[in-house]
N, CA, C and O of each residue as an XYZ file, in Angstrom:
540
protein
N     -16.048     -7.680     -3.580
C     -16.310     -6.646     -2.742
C     -14.701     -6.511     -0.822
O     -14.310     -7.351     -0.011
N     -14.481     -5.441     -0.977
C     -13.433     -5.402     -0.355
C     -13.861     -4.698      1.117
O     -14.837     -3.952      1.190
N     -12.899     -5.069      2.445
C     -12.316     -4.084      3.081
C     -11.577     -3.325      3.250
O     -10.563     -3.924      2.892
N     -11.087     -1.819      3.722
C     -10.328     -1.177      2.874
C      -8.809     -1.151      4.182
O      -8.424     -1.930      5.054
N      -8.406      0.012      3.733
C      -7.257      0.926      4.471
C      -7.699      2.152      3.903
O      -8.339      1.729      2.941
N      -7.788      3.494      3.857
C      -7.876      4.351      4.056
C      -9.396      4.917      3.748
O     -10.456      4.446      4.159
N      -9.224      5.864      3.051
C     -10.871      6.680      2.958
C     -10.569      7.566      1.949
O      -9.507      7.999      1.503
N     -12.013      7.784      1.618
C     -12.456      8.572      0.424
C     -13.378      9.765      1.696
O     -14.322      9.422      2.408
N     -12.769     11.085      1.651
C     -13.556     11.875      1.810
C     -14.038     13.245      0.872
O     -13.487     14.008      0.079
N     -15.826     13.020      1.641
C     -16.309     13.573      0.536
C     -16.957     14.597      1.856
O     -17.314     14.167      2.952
N     -17.002     16.587      1.239
C     -17.091     17.665      1.996
C     -17.668     18.931      1.020
O     -17.881     18.849     -0.190
N     -17.836     19.977      1.779
C     -19.048     20.472      0.811
C     -20.722     20.497      1.580
O     -21.098     20.607      2.747
N     -21.408     20.342      0.315
C     -22.929     20.166      1.077
C     -23.263     19.221      1.594
O     -24.349     19.426      2.136
N     -22.735     17.732      1.816
C     -22.585     16.939      2.604
C     -21.323     16.289      3.059
O     -20.508     16.245      2.137
N     -20.841     15.710      4.300
C     -19.659     15.694      4.625
C     -19.586     14.505      5.066
O     -20.619     14.128      5.618
N     -18.313     13.389      5.009
C     -19.049     12.143      5.081
C     -17.696     11.450      4.835
O     -16.911     11.999      4.061
N     -17.338     10.228      5.460
C     -16.202      9.197      4.978
C     -16.329      8.350      4.211
O     -17.544      8.218      4.356
N     -16.032      7.511      3.356
C     -16.530      6.230      2.789
C     -15.035      5.419      3.009
O     -13.940      5.926      2.764
N     -15.259      4.048      3.526
C     -14.051      2.900      3.760
C     -14.747      1.583      3.175
O     -14.677      0.722      4.051
N     -15.261      1.192      2.267
C     -15.742      0.148      1.733
C     -16.052      0.160      0.096
O     -16.948      0.866     -0.368
N     -15.233     -0.676     -0.706
C     -15.523     -0.576     -1.763
C     -15.921     -2.198     -2.953
O     -16.209     -3.274     -2.429
N     -15.874     -2.088     -3.971
C     -16.717     -2.911     -4.768
C     -15.671     -2.538     -5.976
O     -15.290     -1.411     -6.291
N     -15.272     -3.937     -6.634
C     -14.863     -3.506     -7.930
C     -15.046     -3.829     -8.879
O     -14.133     -4.653     -8.820
N     -15.514     -4.002    -10.056
C     -16.206     -4.341    -10.936
C     -15.142     -4.472    -12.657
O     -15.372     -3.889    -13.716
N     -14.007     -5.452    -12.325
C     -13.400     -5.414    -13.622
C     -14.173     -5.556    -15.275
O     -13.738     -6.084    -16.298
N     -14.885     -5.165    -15.126
C     -15.917     -5.187    -16.652
C     -15.388     -4.372    -17.604
O     -15.740     -4.420    -18.782
N     -14.384     -3.459    -17.080
C     -14.243     -1.830    -17.701
C     -13.034     -1.910    -17.469
O     -12.544     -2.398    -16.451
N     -12.341     -1.357    -18.553
C     -11.025     -1.187    -17.963
C     -10.264      0.195    -18.864
O      -9.976      0.456    -20.032
N     -10.129      1.059    -17.071
C      -9.581      0.223    -16.104
C     -10.931      0.334    -15.382
O     -11.584      1.377    -15.435
N     -11.284     -0.598    -14.803
C     -11.977     -1.076    -13.151
C     -13.212      0.382    -13.085
O     -12.965      1.586    -13.024
N     -14.673     -0.405    -13.131
C     -15.572      0.819    -12.131
C     -15.404      0.423    -10.800
O     -15.046     -0.661    -10.340
N     -15.713      1.454    -10.263
C     -16.009      1.027     -8.558
C     -16.953      1.430     -7.718
O     -17.311      2.596     -7.886
N     -17.407      0.907     -6.969
C     -18.166      1.414     -6.057
C     -17.410      1.322     -4.576
O     -16.770      0.388     -4.093
N     -17.833      3.098     -3.847
C     -17.690      3.018     -2.960
C     -19.132      3.453     -2.156
O     -20.189      3.974     -2.513
N     -18.454      2.830     -0.583
C     -20.425      3.092      0.582
C     -19.288      3.268      1.512
O     -18.058      3.278      1.447
N     -20.136      3.391      2.327
C     -19.630      3.972      3.530
C     -20.827      2.526      4.463
O     -21.859      3.113      4.788
N     -20.886      1.424      4.777
C     -21.591      0.308      5.700
C     -21.792      0.362      6.646
O     -22.717     -0.387      6.959
N     -21.052      1.373      8.080
C     -21.698      1.517      8.933
C     -22.396      2.664      8.905
O     -22.180      3.305      9.934
N     -23.305      3.319      8.010
C     -23.834      4.972      8.518
C     -24.818      4.817      8.744
O     -25.395      4.063      7.962
N     -25.571      5.333      9.792
C     -26.616      5.390      9.946
C     -27.427      5.340      9.104
O     -27.345      5.959      8.043
N     -28.641      4.361      9.530
C     -29.882      3.925      8.723
C     -30.732      4.840      7.755
O     -31.280      4.618      6.676
N     -30.588      6.354      8.851
C     -31.330      7.423      7.811
C     -29.920      8.003      6.229
O     -30.148      8.499      5.125
N     -28.953      7.716      6.723
C     -27.756      8.445      6.025
C     -27.190      7.518      4.499
O     -26.591      6.450      4.370
N     -27.449      8.009      4.016
C     -27.418      6.701      2.669
C     -25.711      7.083      1.736
O     -26.199      8.200      1.563
N     -24.998      7.127      1.387
C     -24.020      7.453      0.433
C     -23.325      6.138     -0.514
O     -23.221      4.948     -0.218
N     -22.913      6.864     -1.740
C     -22.107      5.845     -2.349
C     -21.784      6.342     -3.686
O     -22.727      6.888     -4.258
N     -20.389      6.269     -4.484
C     -20.335      6.878     -5.615
C     -19.540      5.514     -6.124
O     -18.933      4.591     -5.581
N     -19.826      5.839     -7.233
C     -19.845      4.763     -9.052
C     -18.929      5.966     -9.421
O     -19.162      7.174     -9.444
N     -17.576      5.091     -9.761
C     -16.773      5.215    -10.068
C     -16.495      4.911    -11.573
O     -15.478      4.218    -11.591
N     -17.106      5.196    -13.299
C     -17.060      4.622    -14.081
C     -16.052      4.992    -14.625
O     -15.860      6.124    -15.068
N     -14.647      3.283    -14.671
C     -13.779      2.917    -15.632
C     -13.914      3.685    -17.143
O     -13.005      4.396    -17.571
N     -14.944      3.490    -17.753
C     -14.962      3.433    -18.713
C     -14.824      5.132    -19.698
O     -14.328      5.527    -20.753
N     -15.975      5.949    -18.006
C     -15.670      7.446    -19.070
C     -15.288      8.734    -18.187
O     -15.422      9.935    -18.417
N     -14.612      7.828    -16.776
C     -14.067      8.510    -16.202
C     -15.172      9.331    -15.139
O     -14.926     10.169    -14.272
N     -16.132      8.894    -15.459
C     -17.176      9.897    -14.645
C     -17.853      9.399    -13.178
O     -17.992      8.217    -12.864
N     -18.254     10.586    -12.327
C     -18.117      9.856    -10.908
C     -19.787     10.343    -10.211
O     -20.309     11.450    -10.346
N     -20.129      9.631     -9.769
C     -21.818     10.162     -9.708
C     -22.118      8.993     -7.598
O     -22.205      7.856     -7.134
N     -22.141     10.817     -7.102
C     -22.593     10.473     -5.787
C     -23.529     10.310     -5.258
O     -24.132     11.370     -5.430
N     -24.234      9.577     -4.591
C     -25.644      9.151     -4.277
C     -25.552      9.614     -2.800
O     -24.785      9.061     -2.011
N     -26.456     10.774     -2.409
C     -26.017     11.326     -0.916
C     -27.564     11.666     -0.591
O     -28.389     12.209     -1.326
N     -27.657     11.364      0.234
C     -29.588     11.034      0.942
C     -30.817     11.528     -0.478
O     -31.354     12.619     -0.670
N     -30.885     10.756     -0.948
C     -32.063     11.956     -2.342
C     -31.286     12.288     -2.874
O     -31.984     12.279     -3.888
N     -29.808     12.834     -3.444
C     -29.216     14.053     -3.855
C     -28.471     13.356     -4.861
O     -27.833     12.443     -4.337
N     -28.262     13.442     -6.384
C     -27.343     13.000     -6.466
C     -26.690     14.224     -7.430
O     -27.246     15.213     -7.907
N     -25.164     13.726     -7.536
C     -23.963     14.402     -7.843
C     -23.378     13.742     -8.991
O     -23.207     12.522     -8.992
N     -23.020     14.580    -10.100
C     -22.232     14.132    -10.739
C     -21.119     15.057    -11.581
O     -21.326     16.264    -11.697
N     -19.719     14.329    -12.267
C     -18.710     14.968    -12.839
C     -17.563     14.277    -12.865
O     -17.387     13.240    -12.225
N     -16.586     14.901    -13.728
C     -15.674     13.928    -13.836
C     -14.684     13.806    -13.260
O     -13.882     14.656    -13.647
N     -14.112     12.898    -12.175
C     -13.522     12.034    -11.369
C     -12.089     11.874    -12.518
O     -12.228     11.700    -13.729
N     -10.433     12.006    -11.643
C      -9.648     11.651    -11.986
C      -9.553     10.681    -11.534
O     -10.544     10.793    -10.814
N      -8.956      9.142    -11.168
C      -8.570      8.293    -10.317
C      -7.888      7.236    -11.225
O      -7.781      6.987    -12.426
N      -7.434      6.685     -9.886
C      -6.331      5.162    -10.803
C      -6.415      4.438     -9.471
O      -6.376      4.760     -8.283
N      -6.580      3.023    -10.365
C      -6.850      1.973     -9.727
C      -5.324      1.156     -9.696
O      -4.955      1.454    -10.832
N      -4.317      0.405     -9.187
C      -3.055      0.003     -9.528
C      -3.080     -1.187     -8.674
O      -3.889     -0.750     -7.855
N      -2.869     -2.081     -8.350
C      -2.868     -3.334     -7.373
C      -3.306     -3.242     -5.729
O      -2.731     -3.615     -4.707
N      -4.824     -2.449     -6.019
C      -5.335     -2.983     -5.416
C      -5.941     -1.579     -4.481
O      -6.788     -1.581     -3.588
N      -5.039     -0.238     -5.151
C      -5.205      0.929     -4.405
C      -5.792      1.388     -5.270
O      -5.560      0.978     -6.408
N      -6.871      2.515     -5.028
C      -7.840      2.827     -5.820
C      -7.272      4.586     -5.251
O      -7.445      4.677     -4.035
N      -6.592      6.071     -5.950
C      -6.375      7.281     -5.416
C      -7.251      7.922     -6.578
O      -7.080      8.076     -7.787
N      -8.408      8.272     -5.554
C      -8.585      9.615     -6.052
C      -8.165     11.224     -6.330
O      -8.428     11.737     -5.243
N      -7.650     12.298     -7.207
C      -7.040     13.136     -7.347
C      -8.807     14.353     -6.812
O      -9.905     14.203     -7.348
N      -8.531     15.270     -5.834
C      -9.284     16.108     -5.369
C     -10.460     16.388     -7.032
O     -10.000     16.582     -8.157
N     -11.803     16.330     -6.718
C     -12.630     16.384     -8.210
C     -13.707     16.944     -7.833
O     -14.133     16.181     -6.966
N     -14.779     18.223     -7.983
C     -15.724     18.773     -7.393
C     -17.597     17.979     -8.745
O     -18.040     17.890     -9.889
N     -17.795     17.736     -7.579
C     -19.130     17.012     -8.438
C     -20.595     18.208     -7.946
O     -20.581     18.888     -6.919
N     -21.584     18.197     -8.835
C     -22.453     19.031     -9.074
C     -23.896     18.328     -8.742
O     -24.087     17.143     -9.014
N     -24.650     18.950     -8.281
C     -26.293     17.975     -7.948
C     -27.072     18.471     -9.126
O     -27.303     19.542     -9.687
N     -27.369     17.212     -9.246
C     -28.438     17.535    -10.862
C     -29.742     18.491    -10.868
O     -30.242     18.994    -11.874
N     -30.227     18.649     -9.421
C     -31.330     19.047     -9.072
C     -30.601     20.715     -8.980
O     -31.227     21.430     -9.763
N     -29.697     21.357     -8.399
C     -29.123     22.637     -7.936
C     -28.002     22.780     -8.325
O     -27.408     22.030     -9.099
N     -27.590     23.786     -7.811
C     -25.983     24.568     -7.382
C     -25.196     23.997     -6.726
O     -24.061     24.471     -6.671
N     -25.460     22.967     -6.108
C     -24.576     22.602     -4.491
C     -23.378     21.655     -5.242
O     -23.477     21.068     -6.319
N     -22.005     21.709     -4.151
C     -21.354     20.911     -5.157
C     -20.924     20.362     -3.766
O     -21.389     20.819     -2.722
N     -19.569     18.873     -3.830
C     -18.940     18.299     -3.313
C     -17.889     18.080     -4.286
O     -17.812     18.112     -5.515
N     -16.899     17.784     -3.060
C     -15.349     18.069     -3.340
C     -15.315     16.315     -2.981
O     -16.067     15.797     -2.156
N     -14.687     15.859     -3.472
C     -14.863     14.295     -3.150
C     -12.845     13.892     -3.374
O     -12.240     14.495     -4.260
N     -12.218     13.039     -2.620
C     -11.024     13.012     -2.925
C     -10.322     11.734     -1.578
O     -10.833     11.480     -0.487
N      -9.006     11.130     -2.191
C      -8.767     10.221     -1.096
C      -8.202      8.802     -1.766
O      -8.202      8.706     -2.993
N      -7.821      7.933     -1.113
C      -7.334      6.800     -1.317
C      -7.827      6.047     -0.119
O      -8.176      6.331      1.027
N      -7.703      4.900     -0.904
C      -8.188      3.200     -0.711
C      -7.036      2.052     -0.623
O      -5.886      2.486     -0.553
N      -7.152      1.090     -0.620
C      -6.719     -0.405     -0.449
C      -6.987     -0.889      0.437
O      -6.955     -0.588      1.630
N      -7.498     -2.304     -0.513
C      -8.119     -3.061     -0.214
C      -6.808     -4.392      0.708
O      -5.679     -4.448      0.218
N      -7.060     -5.103      1.670
C      -6.548     -6.014      2.523
C      -6.849     -6.423      1.923
O      -7.959     -6.487      1.395
N      -4.886     -7.378      1.605
C      -5.121     -8.397      1.155
C      -4.885     -9.938      2.517
O      -4.114     -9.907      3.477
N      -5.427    -10.612      2.291
C      -5.404    -12.040      2.963
C      -4.967    -13.324      2.528
O      -5.513    -13.997      1.654
N      -3.971    -13.621      3.171
C      -3.235    -14.773      2.278
C      -3.793    -15.936      2.858
O      -3.528    -15.955      4.060
N      -4.432    -16.875      2.511
C      -4.910    -18.135      2.850
C      -3.864    -18.929      2.546
O      -3.297    -18.663      1.486
N      -3.287    -20.195      3.440
C      -2.422    -21.321      2.928
C      -3.177    -22.324      2.428
O      -4.237    -22.554      3.010
N      -2.957    -22.812      1.725
C      -3.386    -24.358      1.489
C      -3.351    -25.066      1.879
O      -2.228    -25.499      2.135
N      -4.187    -25.615      2.168
C      -5.152    -26.910      2.311
C      -4.783    -26.708      4.299
O      -3.936    -27.403      4.861
N      -5.404    -25.924      4.837
C      -5.481    -25.629      6.149
C      -7.130    -24.583      6.064
O      -7.469    -23.621      5.375
N      -7.876    -25.470      7.248
C      -9.007    -24.481      6.809
C      -8.588    -23.368      7.666
O      -7.723    -23.368      8.542
N      -9.571    -22.143      7.146
C      -9.789    -21.054      7.378
C     -10.973    -20.212      7.310
O     -11.507    -20.415      6.220
N     -11.374    -19.681      7.733
C     -12.638    -18.911      8.957
C     -12.509    -16.778      8.635
O     -12.135    -15.878      9.386
N     -13.092    -16.763      7.012
C     -13.372    -15.604      6.647
C     -14.315    -14.417      7.289
O     -15.416    -14.967      7.287
N     -14.445    -13.530      7.659
C     -15.383    -12.530      7.659
C     -16.192    -12.114      6.820
O     -15.299    -11.643      6.116
N     -17.380    -11.791      6.094
C     -18.004    -11.592      5.622
C     -19.015    -10.755      5.634
O     -20.110    -11.054      6.112
N     -18.582     -8.956      4.798
C     -19.576     -8.535      5.965
C     -20.550     -8.476      4.588
O     -20.336     -8.294      3.389
N     -21.719     -8.728      5.413
C     -23.135     -8.219      4.822
C     -23.988     -7.601      4.592
O     -23.876     -6.621      5.328
N     -25.131     -7.471      3.818
C     -25.726     -5.920      3.643
C     -26.447     -6.429      4.633
O     -26.376     -7.531      5.178
N     -27.509     -5.058      4.906
C     -28.563     -5.438      5.876
C     -29.848     -6.467      5.380
O     -30.470     -7.323      6.010
N     -29.970     -5.935      3.803
C     -31.101     -7.058      3.968
C     -31.192     -7.155      2.271
O     -30.656     -6.242      1.645
N     -31.812     -8.164      1.577
C     -31.297     -8.597      0.255
C     -31.515     -7.334     -0.798
O     -31.011     -7.269     -1.920
N     -32.507     -6.198     -0.093
C     -32.722     -5.067     -1.102
C     -31.502     -4.657     -1.798
O     -31.371     -4.573     -3.019
N     -30.499     -4.373     -0.779
C     -28.616     -3.390     -0.341
C     -28.225     -4.523     -1.977
O     -28.113     -3.977     -3.075
N     -28.070     -6.100     -1.803
C     -27.446     -6.240     -2.784
C     -28.184     -6.056     -4.426
O     -27.718     -5.948     -5.560
N     -29.872     -6.095     -3.714
C     -29.974     -5.670     -5.550
C     -29.747     -5.018     -6.055
O     -29.178     -5.180     -7.134
N     -30.086     -3.813     -5.530
C     -29.348     -2.094     -5.936
C     -28.346     -2.160     -6.478
O     -28.115     -1.794     -7.631
N     -27.298     -2.844     -5.391
C     -25.835     -2.532     -5.927
C     -25.544     -3.878     -7.019
O     -24.509     -3.629     -7.637
N     -26.004     -4.923     -7.349
C     -25.886     -5.705     -8.267
C     -26.580     -5.097     -9.510
O     -25.983     -5.234    -10.578
N     -28.038     -4.293     -9.509
C     -28.370     -3.979    -10.786
C     -27.617     -2.310    -11.047
O     -28.180     -1.793    -12.011
N     -26.630     -1.465    -10.506
C     -25.797     -0.548    -10.208
C     -24.916     -0.520    -11.495
O     -24.531      0.134    -12.464
N     -24.864     -1.958    -10.657
C     -23.346     -2.566    -11.540
C     -23.387     -3.101    -12.938
O     -22.380     -3.236    -13.633
N     -24.979     -3.491    -13.427
C     -25.390     -4.515    -14.937
C     -25.379     -2.861    -15.788
O     -25.081     -2.863    -16.982
N     -25.773     -1.286    -14.979
C     -26.126     -0.628    -16.684
C     -25.253      0.155    -16.559
O     -24.996      0.943    -17.469
């Protein structure tokens, strides 16, 4: 899990900025989850970019949007070319695009170092993310 610089923007049926990513290296290119950990409790947004298929899925407050997404991930930087995802239950669409780079932290050898770790609100958040990565 990485805190990042930059942002991925979602616009149209939903408007939000996502700024946290998790990288799954089990596929080549890797699959990536992008989220906003600071969203209000009643707003949940998460994008899953499947590195194996190029498919993007946005989970947005009870709606699911899907579509082909062109993205690259290289040396810690994710770039998403603007793509349109369509709600699987209606004709609503969202546009996604942006760039995220994770922050590299150098930890000197043999020097005690304190690192801040981003916690999820509860255990269920982690279980949901883990199960999505496994599917």
